[in-house]
Phi, psi and omega in degrees: 000330179300332183294319176295325179298316184294325175298319181297316183293325182290323172302320174300317187287326180291324178292321178293327188284322174303317182295321182296315184296321182272341185249348176260150171302157183298324184290343179262342191299311187302315181293326182290324186294321178291325178297320183294326176291330180282348180301335179306326187285334193257328192244013173295130184303148189299334186259018186250135180309129182093357182274166185288343188066196181263198180288313179249329181245155014282147186289330186246034169052219189289331172303326177290324188296339178270357179297154177305135181306317178302316183297319185294317183298314178304309181291328177288321175303304180300313181294323181299308184297324178300314173295321175304315170311309190293315181295329182291321184297307181288338179290322182288323165310307180304318179290318175303318177295326174297310180307315179300316186294310184280347173277002180301137186228156172230153184256121179240152181268127182266116178292329173301309181266357174057045179206163172276137175242141174265125185250146171281131185287317183275129167287144191290323184295313179295315176311310183296326187265355176243283178292313182290322174297322180290332182291306187292328185250013181307322179296315181294315183299310178295337174301311178297314180293316187292319188289330179291317179284328180287331178268020176055041177068021165267133180277088179228157177096209190265345191317286189295320178292330171300317176307308186284324179291321174298317175293322175302313186287325179301305187288317191275306190274317185288329172288329175300318182289331185276341175295321185263359185278353177269149177302157184301125179103336181281148188232135168241126178236154182287126179275327175258082188289335182295303181297323178297320178296331181287310180300316182294319172308309185289326182293328175281324169304316182305326187266336177289323183295321179304322178291321182292317181285338183272331187243332195252297190289326178207081188310128168073007186213136174254113177274172188301311182301321181297315184288315177308308185291321180297326180284324178293335173309329184298301175296329175295321173302315176300318179295314181291327181287327178290324181290320173300308182305325185274348183084016177289322175241131175074023173094190186276147173266166191261007181216066181233026181279151181285146177093185192282148178240350180214166176286144172201155186297339175271003179292148175279171177299324177298320190283322178298319173299320184292322179287331177294312183298318177299324178299315180296324180300313191286315193261006176108137182282356176284351179293140167287163172297331178289309182303316177297316179293328179288321181291320179299309178298324180293319182277329182065001171058023174211137173289147189276147183283165175309319182300314184302315189285328180296313185286323174301317181296313179297316178294326174291330178288323192247026178069026179272180181292121186276150171275337175066037185291312187298317181292322178301319186261334193296323179301314178294321184290333189292334180264356180264343182305123179078002186230167179267352186217164174278132177272115184285162177297137179060047179301126177280125173278117185297145177293166176289321178212164177223147176248132179210160172276139181288343178211136187278341176218152181210128180252136179231142172284144180303331180262016175281345175087328179196160180242131181257120177253133171265123178245135179236153173249131183239160178106215181281128186253000188275018177210170181274149174202172183210158183225137181269117178240156183213155176251149170228143187283157170230242172287331175287137180259153179292145186068319186273335177239334186211157172263120180296150178222140179216088181225169164255137179259111178268134184250119176280169175310126175090352184273135184257325191219140171221160180248142179244113179265119177248131185284137172253136182265131191253124176235178183264355183289150179263113186216159183286172176294143182233156189227149168218172191233136167255122185241129166281115191265315186197163183225163178212161181209156178279159173064036176074355176297161182246129174231135182224161172274145180291137182282338186256339189221042182250004180232147177233132169264120182255124187252123179268115177267129196282317188235195185253025175293147185288336176103171181240126185262140174199168168301142182273020180257152178283119181085182194254008180224147184223128184255131173236130183282141177291153174233163181285340177239161180311142183208165176255129177255131182260119181258111188289134168234131184232166172233134189240169173054043179139137177215029188274135170068168174278134186232155174230158176209137179267158179212156172208174184232155172213147187274162169232254168281343172271127188268129179301138181074345175261309181257330177208163180268111186282140189214168172208159185180193175238122175266134184242124166267110175296163178305123185072002180279135182239355178215145177227182182205154169246126183268125185241123172279124172250131185288134182289139174211151171243340178286147185275095184269358186080196181283123173241140185235144170215174184233143173244123188246132170260138181204165172054071172284153182227155170092013182091356178279162179230162177275153181287123186274349179282345183277161175307125181100346177071207188283338180276327179208147174249130183239131178245117178271112180261125180252121175271103180267134181306145179266094178299320181302307181293325176294320178288329172302310176297318176299322171299322178296318181292320177304311178298321188283323183292326178302311181293318179308321187283325180289329183261005180303127184282321187256194180226163182267334187212166174296328179299312184291328177296315179292323175302313181292327180293318186287310184276139171305134183057024179071011182083156181256128175285160176299318180260020181294127177266023179280139191285340180212169185268194186291149180268168177310316181291330170301310181306308181304304183293336179291313182290328173295324186264351186305329172299321177299314194290319181296313181303313182284348176292342178286349173298133181310141179303158184287336176290344179284127170064028177069018174100342191288328176297314178300324180294310182289324178290325176293323180297323182293319175295327176296312172310319181297304180301322178300322170302324177296310184296329187285322181283324186288311180300329172295317176295317181302303181304318182298313181284343177256013174054040169254141179288162185297319183294331172296315177299327183294307182288347181249270188307307188285316175305313183291321177298315187282342187254001177299316179297328173293324179300309177294328175291323180291322183295316173305311176304310172309314186282320192277326187271150179284352179222166183273001185302317176303327186254337178257310183299324182292326181301310185292322177298314175297321175304318179294309181297337176297315186285310186294323183258316182292332179245327185298312182300306180285337172287325183287322184292313181297321181290320176298320180296316183290322179296339180249006186260014177074200188228024189252009179286116191289327177299313179299317179303315180298316185277321193240343193292336181239025183279125182296339176283349183256022186299331173301341176286347181142184179282136182307130175104351181228021185283146171278138180294146183207167177280109187266133178232093184291124184306290178039234182290330180294314181294319174300313180300315180299315182294314177304308181300320185294320173296315181297322187286321176303313186298313180302316179289332170287329174293322182288331176288328176293319181296326177291329180279327185273312194267338185090010179177159183284337179240158178073211184103188177304141194297318178299328175286316178295328176287323181295312172310299184301317176295330182288315178297319179294321178295326173298315180302309184302317182298319182296316190285323181292312180298314177301322180293316182293320178293323179290323179295326186290316187289319184285353182073024180105002186177160182246010189296315183231036174298000000 
C-alpha cells in the first residue's frame, strides 16, 4: 500500500513543481523547487513507511506500517473506541474534582439575623461555563492544545474539526435525543431564559467569529490580536452570563436569593430548619412533618450538576458504581410535571369558602341593648352559602342576661359580611362581669361546593360589663409566666392583654421588653410601644418576633412589662410587679419533636449524600470501586438487582483504565485541586493516544483528518454527554441542564479550545524569526497567502487554512440558527423545548437529526474536494 501512497504523493509534488516553474520569476524558481523537494519530509502521511508518525503511535514504527491494511483498520477501530472508554472514565474523575472544587462553601455572619450562614463560593452559572464546561469537553479542548505543541505550532490533524464536529453533534443530535426521551405529553421548558439567551447568542457568535478570522480579517492566518481576543471572549462569556444570572442584564433570574436555597451536607441545623420551613411554606401549611420530610428527601432540594449526570451516564455504560439519580428523583418529578409545586401524599383539597368571626372576644355594656357579632366569608364568592350559629351560656344566663339564638345565616353570591345582633338584657342587679359564647357550628353551600367554619376564628366570647368603669388591665395569661415552643423558622408570638371589670371609654397602656437568658435581636425581636383599647374593647395583643432555631439551647427567657395606664384604667395589683407595673416572664422552650424530626431528615440525607458522593476520601475506596463490578455492593445498598451481564462485560473491558486512574489522588485531598490537575494530565495522555490512533485510522481508510474528526472523534467524545443529557432531561423539572448546557459548552469549546492554542501559536510564530524550513516549504509559495507579501519574501505567521474548516463552520452556523429557531417554536407550540405530544417530539427530533446529517454530508463533500478525493498521502 505504501507504494500507492508514494505514487500519489509524487504526483502532488510534480504538479506543485510545474506550477512553480510556470508562475514564478526565474530568480525565485530555484529556491522554490528546493522547498518543494523538502516537503517529502514534512507531508508524508502518518500511516506511510518512513513518516515521522504521531506522538506515541505507531507503536511498532515502520514494521507496523507494513501490516495488512484490513488488520490495521480493525486494530485502530478497536483501539480508538477502547481509548474513548478510557478518556470517558478519566474525564469523570476530572468532573468529580470539579464538583468538589465548585461545591466549596464558606460561613459568613449575617448582621441582620445575627447568625452564621453557609454560602457557596462558586456561582452555579459561572461554574457551568468554566470548570464544568472544561470537564465535559476536556478531550476536545486538550486535543487542540496538545496537537499545536506536538506539531511544532503548525495546524495539522484533528483539532479544530473535532471542536466543530462535537458542537454539531451536541446541539443537533443530543437535543434531538432529549426531545424524545420524555414520556408522551410531558414537557420540560428552560426556566432561566435570560442566561439561556446569553449563552445561545454567544454560541452563534463564536462560530461567526471563526468565519471572520478565517476568511475576512486575515484570510488563512490567525494573527496575535485575533488569538488573544478569541481567548478573552471566554472570560467575557462568563461575566455576561453571571450578569444575566444576577439580574443585572435582562431582568431578574429565579435563583438569586441570599442564603441557603437547598440542602447540602455542610449546612447547619439552623439552615436545614430554614429550608424545611420554606418547603412547608411552598407546598402548604397543611403538610405534616412526615409528609414534608418525605418530599424533602425525595427532592434533595437541589438540581443536580452537570457532573452528576455525566458521571452517572459513564458509570452506567461501563459497569461503575451507580449514583441512582433517576431513582431518587423520578417519583417526585412525576407529581411536579406541569405544576409549580410538589403534590404531597394525602394532599388535602382546600374548601371553596370559609366562615369566621372578625373578633375572638367582645365586651358590651349591659345597658347597650345588644351585642353585634360580625361574620365574614372568605374564598370563592360566586355561589350562595350559609353558616349555622348558636349562642351558649357561660356565667351569663339565657333570658336573664341575653336572648339566645340558633339560626342559619344566609350569604348570597358575592356577599362577604353579615352581622349577628344578640339582645342584651339590662337589669338593676349589681353583678360582676358575665360571659356567654357565640359559636359557628357548621356551613353549607349550593351546587356541590364545599364550605367550612374556621377552626381558629369560629367562636366569640362576649363579656357583659355591668357598670361604666374603665377597667383593670393585665396580661391575658394565667399566672405571670408564659411558655412558647420554639419553631425551626422565625415566627410571631401573640401575647394577649385584656381589661376586666369595665370597658368604658378609650384607655392606653405602655409596654416594653427586656432580655434575660434570651438575647434581644438574637433570640427575639425587642420592641416597645403603646396599646390602645377602644371604647368597649376588652382585648389587645402584643406581637413578639421569635427567632427560629432547631438546636436545643435549653430554656431562654425574656420579660414583657406593662406600665403607665391612661384614661382611668388601672393595672392588676395581684400580678407580678403590683399596681405600678405588670411583668410577664416569657420562656422559649425547645421544640424537641421538630429537632428529632430534623435529626432524622439529616440522617437520611447523610446516607444519600454518601451514596451519591462523586469522589473518594482515600485510595482504598478508589481501588475497591475500580476492582469490583458496580463499585461493589454495600450492606445498605438499595439497588433492586445485582450487576447485569453488560455490566460485567464493560467492567472487565475497561478494568485496566479503572485501575490506572485509581492512582489519581482522591478528591478529598487539597480541596479537589490535586485531583483536578492530575486528572487533567491523565486526560492529556489519553488524548494524545486518541489523536494518533484516529489519524492512523483515517489515513489507512483514505479519509481526510477533518472527516475523521467530525465523525469518529466527535461521536466518541460526545457519547457520554448524550447519555448524561438524556438522564438530565428525564430527571430535572426544567430543560436548563440538558439544553442550556449545550449552548454554553459550544461557546467555551471555541473560546478556550481554539482561542488558547491559537493565541500561543500566533505568538510563537511572530517571535520565531523567519528561518523555519517546514514553514517555508509549505507556505512561502502558497497562492492563498498572497496578502502576506510576495512569494519568497513572506514573513512567517500562524497559518490556518480556511478550506474545508471554514466551510464546515459556515454550514454548522446555519444549522445551529435553524435548530435554535426550532426550539423557540417548540416553546411556543408545545409549552417547552423538550417533550410534548409524541408526534411533535418525533418530528422535531427527526428534523434535528436531518440537520446533523446535512452538516456531516456537506462537510465531507467539501473535505474530499479539498483533498483531491482522499487522505492517504496528504
